[in-house]
N, C-alpha and C positions, 0 to 999 in steps of 0.2 A: 504493500499499499505506499509506503513511503516514496517507495520508487518512483510510481505514479505522481505521486505530488511533487514530488523532485522533476522530473519530467515536465509537468503541466508549468511550473515556475520560470524552467527554461522557456517553454513556449512565449510565455508572458514577458520576459524579457527581451526574444527576439522580437516577438511583437512591438514591444513599446521601441526598441533600437528604430526598427525598420520605419516604422510612423516617423520617429521623430526625424531620422536620417531624410524620410521624406518629405517634410514640413522642413527642413532647415534648407533642402533646396529649392523650395517655392519662396523665400522668404528675400526681401530687397530691402537695402538700407531705410531705415526709420520706420517700418513696422513694427507695430506691437506685439509682442509676443505673450501669450495668456498659460500660466503651466497649474492646470486644475490639479488641487490639492484634496483633502479628504474635507473639509468646513471651507476653505477661500481657493482664491488662485492666487498665484504669484505671479507678479505680471515683468516684462522689462520691455528693453528695444532693441531690435536689431541692427546692429551696426557694421554687419558686414566681415568678410576672413573667419568665419565661422564663429564670431565673437556675439555676446549678449551685453548689455550694461543693464545692470539690476541694481534697487535699493535692498540689501537684504542685509540680516545678521550677523553677528561676526562672535561666536561662541570661543573664548582663551581659554585653552588649558590651564594657561598662568592665573587666571580669575576664580579664588573660590566659588565668589557671588554668580559666575554666568550661570545662564539658564534658571536666574531666580526672578526675573521679572513678571509680571501679570502678563504682560504683551509678548507675541511673538512675533519673528518677522521672517517667513520663509520657511517657517517652521521651525525655528529654534527661537527659543525664549531667550531674551538679552534686554539689555538696559541700551544699547549700541546702536548705529544704525551705519552703513557703510553704502554708498556708490561705488560697485565695482564691476570691471569689464573681465568676463570670465566664458570658457569655452561655451556655446548654447548644449552641446549634449551634456555636457556636464550641468548643467544648471535643469535639463530636462530630466536630469535621471530620477525616476519612479513617477513619472508621470507619462500622459501623451499631451505633450504641447500643443497648441493651435496659435495662428498666426488669426490676431483678432482685432482688425481697423474697425467694429464697428462703429465706435464712437464717432466716424467721420463724419455721418451724415449731422447728427447732433451738433457736433464741434463747429461745422462748416456754416451750420446754419446760424450759430451764434458768431459767428463771425471770424472762427480762429482755424484757420485753414493748416493742414502737415505743413511741418517748415520743411525745408529743402534737407536735402540727406546731408550736405556739408554744415550746416548748421548745426542738425541732431548733432553729428559724433564730434562738431568743434563742441560743443555744447557738456556732452556727454563726458567726453575728457577733461573738460575743465571743472566739472562735479566729482570726479575718483576723489575717494577717502571718507573720510568721518561726515555724518549728515545727521538732517533732525529728522527726527521719527516722531510721529503719532500716530496710530491705529486709524483715527477719524477724520485727521485732515492735512495729514501729511506719510503717507504709506508708500507701498511699492506700486499701486495702481497708479496715486497722484503722481509717483513720480516719473513713470511711462508715459503718460499723459501730456506731462509738463515738456517731456522732450519731446515729442510730437506736434504737439499743439500750440506750446506755449501757454496752455492751460492747465493747471492742474484742478483733476474731476475723477472720482472713484463713483463705482455702481456699487461695489461691496459694502465701503463705507457710509454711502447713502440709506443701502438697504436696513444697516447694522444699525445706525440711529434711527430711522424709521421704527425700527422696531421695538428698542429701547424708549422711544418717546410713546408708541402705542402701549407696550408695557405700562410705563408710568400714568399714561390717561385712564389705564383699566383698573391702577391701584387706587386712584385717586376717586373715581366713579364708583368704583366698588364701596370704597371709605363713606362716600358720602348717602351712597344708598342704605349702608348700614347703619347710620346716623338720623337717618329718618325713618327707617323702621327695626327701631333695637330689639333685641331678643326677648323672649320672655321669660323670664326663670322659675 
């Protein structure tokens, strides 16, 4: 039984690698790339030569507190964020990456056109190093959107904030209803 599970895992890795190699072949400089994870997606921008630039966490072996933060970036719990240029297939490992320029329509409608590829690359390389991070206002999707359009936006953060607002509203409404109809003892 373990032999078949092992074989199945190898098939998945083979499929994942072939899928990601196909995506890589289709990418053009400036394309946003989504790396779907279990509960969220990680984002980056393709800058050519099989490289992706992205905002990611850095878990240091020398830091005894690394990984203790409440928030995570790219699946790594951390307090610091870094803009890194890394090999596309290394970043894509463990997921099925996809080119995702779906924000083009809404951004163009707002007057934010995709930047020229040379400007994206120049900006990306200038931003390398330690960076600000906020899961709701300055995450990897905000970073990728900024590189492509010059404007930060994150659908994931907007959905998360919306869920928090709705949850808070439900608590307030529940409290108001509870105060209007007190329990009988």
